[in-house]
C-alpha positions in Angstrom: -12.2 -50.3 -54.2 -15.5 -52.0 -54.4 -16.0 -53.1 -58.1 -19.0 -52.1 -59.7 -21.0 -54.2 -61.9 -20.6 -52.7 -65.3 -16.9 -52.4 -64.8 -16.7 -56.6 -63.7 -18.9 -56.9 -66.9 -16.2 -55.2 -69.1 -13.4 -56.8 -67.6 -14.7 -60.1 -68.0 -15.6 -59.4 -71.6 -12.1 -58.5 -72.2 -10.8 -61.9 -70.6 -13.1 -63.6 -72.8 -12.1 -61.8 -75.8 -8.9 -64.0 -76.6 -6.9 -66.7 -75.1 -4.1 -64.6 -74.0 -5.0 -61.1 -72.3 -2.5 -58.8 -70.9 -3.7 -55.7 -68.9 -0.6 -53.2 -69.3 0.6 -49.9 -69.2 0.8 -48.6 -72.7 0.6 -50.9 -76.1 2.5 -53.6 -77.3 4.2 -51.7 -79.7 4.9 -48.8 -76.9 4.8 -50.2 -73.6 4.9 -47.5 -70.8 6.7 -49.1 -68.0 9.5 -51.4 -67.4 7.6 -54.5 -66.1 4.8 -54.1 -68.9 7.6 -54.2 -71.7 9.5 -57.4 -69.7 6.2 -59.0 -69.9 5.6 -57.8 -73.7 9.0 -59.5 -74.5 8.4 -62.9 -72.7 4.9 -63.3 -74.4 6.3 -62.1 -77.9 8.7 -64.9 -77.7 6.0 -67.6 -76.8 3.0 -66.7 -78.7 2.2 -65.0 -82.3 -0.8 -63.1 -81.2 -2.9 -62.2 -78.0 -4.7 -59.2 -76.9 -3.5 -56.2 -74.8 -5.3 -53.7 -72.9 -3.7 -50.2 -72.3 -5.3 -49.5 -68.4 -3.6 -45.9 -69.2 -6.6 -45.2 -71.3 -9.3 -46.2 -68.8 -9.2 -45.5 -65.0 -11.6 -47.4 -64.3 -10.4 -50.8 -65.6 -6.8 -49.7 -64.3 -8.6 -49.6 -60.8 -11.1 -52.4 -61.3 -8.8 -55.2 -62.6 -6.8 -55.0 -59.5 -10.3 -55.6 -57.3 -11.0 -58.1 -59.9 -8.1 -60.1 -59.4 -7.2 -59.1 -56.0 -3.7 -58.3 -57.2 -2.2 -54.7 -56.7 0.0 -54.0 -59.5 0.0 -53.8 -63.4 0.9 -55.8 -65.7 -1.6 -58.8 -64.9 -1.9 -61.8 -67.5 -4.7 -63.9 -67.8 -4.5 -67.3 -69.8 -7.3 -69.3 -70.9 -9.3 -67.0 -68.3 -7.3 -67.7 -65.5 -5.5 -64.9 -63.8 -1.8 -65.9 -64.1 0.1 -63.3 -62.2 2.4 -60.0 -62.8 5.8 -59.6 -64.2 7.6 -61.2 -61.4 5.6 -64.5 -61.7 5.6 -64.4 -65.5 9.2 -64.1 -65.7 9.5 -67.3 -63.0 7.3 -69.0 -65.2 8.9 -68.6 -68.3 12.7 -69.2 -67.1 11.3 -72.6 -65.3 9.4 -73.6 -68.6 6.2 -73.9 -66.9 4.8 -71.0 -69.1 5.9 -72.5 -72.1 3.9 -75.6 -71.4 0.8 -73.4 -70.4 0.7 -72.0 -73.9 1.9 -75.0 -76.0 5.2 -73.6 -76.9 8.2 -75.7 -77.2 10.1 -76.6 -73.9 13.1 -73.7 -73.7 16.4 -74.4 -74.7 18.8 -74.4 -71.3 21.6 -75.3 -73.1 24.5 -72.9 -71.4 25.8 -70.4 -73.8 29.8 -70.5 -74.7 31.1 -67.0 -73.2 34.7 -65.8 -73.3 35.7 -63.3 -70.5 39.3 -61.6 -70.7 41.7 -61.8 -68.2 40.9 -58.3 -67.0 37.2 -58.8 -66.9 37.5 -62.0 -64.9 39.3 -60.2 -62.2 37.0 -57.3 -62.0 33.8 -59.6 -61.6 35.7 -62.0 -59.4 36.6 -59.4 -57.0 33.2 -57.8 -56.9 31.6 -61.1 -56.1 34.3 -61.5 -53.0 33.1 -58.2 -51.7 29.7 -59.8 -51.8 29.8 -63.4 -50.3 26.6 -65.0 -50.7 25.6 -63.4 -54.0 26.1 -64.6 -57.4 26.6 -62.5 -60.6 23.6 -62.5 -62.8 23.8 -60.8 -66.6 20.7 -60.3 -68.5 20.1 -59.4 -72.0 17.1 -57.4 -72.7 15.1 -57.5 -76.0 16.7 -54.3 -77.0 20.0 -56.1 -76.4 21.0 -54.0 -73.3 23.4 -56.1 -71.2 23.4 -55.4 -67.5 25.2 -56.8 -64.5 24.2 -57.4 -61.1 24.7 -59.1 -58.1 22.1 -61.0 -56.4 21.5 -64.6 -54.8 20.6 -67.2 -56.8 16.8 -68.0 -57.8 17.3 -71.4 -58.6 16.1 -71.4 -62.1 19.2 -69.7 -63.7 21.4 -71.2 -66.4 24.9 -71.3 -65.6 28.1 -70.4 -67.7 31.6 -70.5 -66.9 34.7 -68.8 -68.4 38.2 -67.7 -67.0 37.2 -69.4 -63.5 34.1 -67.0 -63.4 30.4 -68.2 -63.3 27.8 -65.8 -64.7 23.9 -66.7 -64.4 21.3 -66.0 -67.2 17.8 -66.1 -67.3 16.5 -68.1 -70.3 16.1 -65.7 -72.7 19.4 -63.8 -72.0 21.1 -67.3 -72.3 19.9 -67.8 -75.7 20.9 -64.4 -76.6 24.5 -64.6 -74.9 25.8 -67.3 -77.1 29.5 -66.3 -78.4 29.2 -63.5 -76.3 32.8 -61.7 -75.4 33.7 -59.6 -72.6 36.3 -57.3 -72.0 36.8 -53.8 -70.4 37.8 -50.6 -71.8 38.7 -46.7 -70.2 35.8 -44.4 -71.1 35.6 -40.7 -70.0 33.3 -42.3 -67.2 35.9 -44.8 -66.1 36.6 -48.5 -66.4 33.6 -50.2 -68.3 32.6 -53.6 -69.6 33.3 -54.1 -73.4 30.7 -56.4 -74.8 30.8 -58.2 -78.2 27.7 -59.7 -78.7 27.4 -61.6 -82.1 23.8 -62.1 -82.0 22.6 -58.8 -81.9 20.8 -57.2 -84.9 22.2 -53.9 -86.3 21.1 -50.9 -84.5 18.0 -48.7 -85.7 19.2 -46.5 -88.5 18.0 -43.0 -88.9 16.7 -42.0 -92.3 16.0 -38.4 -93.2 12.9 -37.5 -94.8 15.0 -36.2 -98.1 16.5 -40.0 -98.0 13.4 -41.7 -97.7 12.3 -39.8 -100.8 15.3 -41.0 -102.7 15.2 -44.7 -101.8 11.2 -44.7 -102.6 12.0 -43.7 -106.3 13.6 -46.9 -106.9 11.3 -49.6 -106.7 14.3 -52.1 -106.1 15.1 -49.9 -103.0 12.1 -48.9 -101.9 11.3 -49.9 -98.1 8.2 -50.9 -96.4 6.9 -47.8 -94.8 4.9 -48.4 -91.4 2.9 -46.0 -89.9 2.8 -46.5 -86.0 0.2 -43.2 -85.4 -3.6 -43.5 -84.2 -6.0 -44.0 -86.9 -7.2 -40.4 -85.8 -3.8 -38.9 -87.0 -3.8 -40.7 -90.2 -7.0 -39.3 -90.9 -5.5 -35.6 -90.8 -2.4 -36.7 -92.6 -0.8 -39.9 -94.2 2.5 -40.5 -96.3 1.2 -42.4 -99.2 1.7 -46.4 -99.8 2.5 -46.5 -95.8 1.1 -49.4 -93.5 -0.7 -48.5 -90.2 0.7 -50.2 -87.5 -3.0 -51.6 -86.3 -3.6 -55.3 -85.6 -3.7 -56.5 -89.4 -0.7 -54.2 -90.0 1.2 -55.8 -87.1 0.3 -59.4 -88.4 1.5 -58.0 -92.1 4.8 -56.6 -90.8 5.5 -59.5 -88.5 5.2 -62.0 -91.5 7.9 -60.0 -93.7 11.2 -61.9 -94.3 13.5 -60.8 -91.6 15.9 -59.0 -94.1 13.0 -56.5 -95.3 13.9 -52.9 -95.4 11.5 -51.3 -92.9 10.9 -47.5 -92.0 9.0 -46.5 -89.2 7.3 -42.9 -88.8 5.0 -41.2 -86.5 4.5 -37.4 -85.9 8.1 -36.3 -84.7 10.0 -39.5 -84.7 9.7 -40.6 -81.1 7.1 -43.0 -80.9 8.0 -44.6 -84.0 11.7 -45.1 -82.7 10.1 -47.4 -80.0 8.3 -49.4 -82.6 11.5 -49.9 -84.7 13.2 -51.3 -81.7 10.6 -53.6 -81.1 11.1 -55.0 -84.5 14.7 -55.1 -84.3 14.4 -57.0 -81.2 12.3 -59.6 -83.1 15.1 -60.1 -85.6 14.6 -57.7 -88.3 17.8 -56.7 -89.3 17.2 -53.6 -91.7 15.2 -51.3 -89.5 15.1 -47.6 -89.7 13.4 -44.8 -88.2 12.3 -41.6 -90.1 13.9 -38.5 -88.5 11.2 -35.6 -87.8 8.3 -38.0 -88.5 5.6 -37.1 -90.9 6.3 -33.4 -90.0 9.7 -33.5 -91.4 8.1 -35.3 -94.7 5.7 -32.4 -95.0 8.3 -29.4 -94.3 11.0 -30.9 -96.7 9.6 -33.3 -99.2 5.6 -33.1 -99.7 4.3 -30.0 -98.3 0.9 -31.3 -99.5 0.8 -33.7 -96.5 -1.0 -31.2 -94.0 1.2 -30.4 -90.9 -0.8 -30.6 -87.1 
C-alpha cells in the first residue's frame, strides 16, 4: 500500500501525541484480539498512562500504519516516536528487562516462585515431557488469571521453578503471579485435569442484578462506585445517576481508588462491562462486580424513567 501524505501526517501526529503510543485492535479496556490484549497487559504493568489508537475504527490508519512502519501486523508499539515492534517483540523485551529500562521502570523481579506439585501432577508433566524430547514445560498465567501449560523450546529469558523433580518455565509476569502456586489433578466430566490453587488470584468478578444494585445504593455505607463503560453517544441517550464514565479522566479516577473499593461496571446489556470489570480485577481490585443486563435491566427493573434503546 502506498502511504498518502494526509495519512502519513495523521500517523505522525498520533505518534507525537504521547511518549508511549500503541496502535491496536480495540481499546485499552476492551482489546479485540489476543495479541493486543497481551501487549496492553504488559504496558499496564509498567506505565500508568499511555495512548492507544483503535485501528478497527479507521481503515486508513489500519493499513497506513503497516506501510509507515514496514511491519505487517497489529498491534504496533511506539516509544519516544520510535517503532518498537509488535506483540512478540514487546514480550521478549519485557521478559529480558529491556522494556523496563526503556520506559524507566524498575527492573523485573526474577526470583523463582515457590510452587508445589503433587505426585500425580508431577507424574503427568514428566510423562508429557518424556514424550517430547528437547521441549520444556511452560506455564503462563495471564492478566485474567488463566493458567495455560504448553510444551516448547526454551527461549532463554524464562524463570525456572522446580518442585517434585519437575522444572516449570515462566515468563516474568507469570512468575510473579505463581508465588505459592499449588498444582494437583482432579477428575472432571471431560477427564483428568490439573487442579490449580493460586493464592494470588483476586476473587472472580461478581454478578449483581439491577435490583441488588438499587438496594446497595440506598445505603451510603455500602454504596459502590458505579462505572459506565459505554460511549459518550450512549450516555447522552440514557445514564444511571452518579456513575463515572470510563473515559480518560474516569480511567484515572477509578485506577487511583483503593484496591478494596467496591466497583460495579455497566454497559448497555452487560457484555462490554464484563471485559472492563475483568481488567480492573487483573489490576488488583478485589471487590469487582458486573451489572447483569446493563442499563437496559436497570430501566426495566428499577427506574423506568431511564430511556431504553
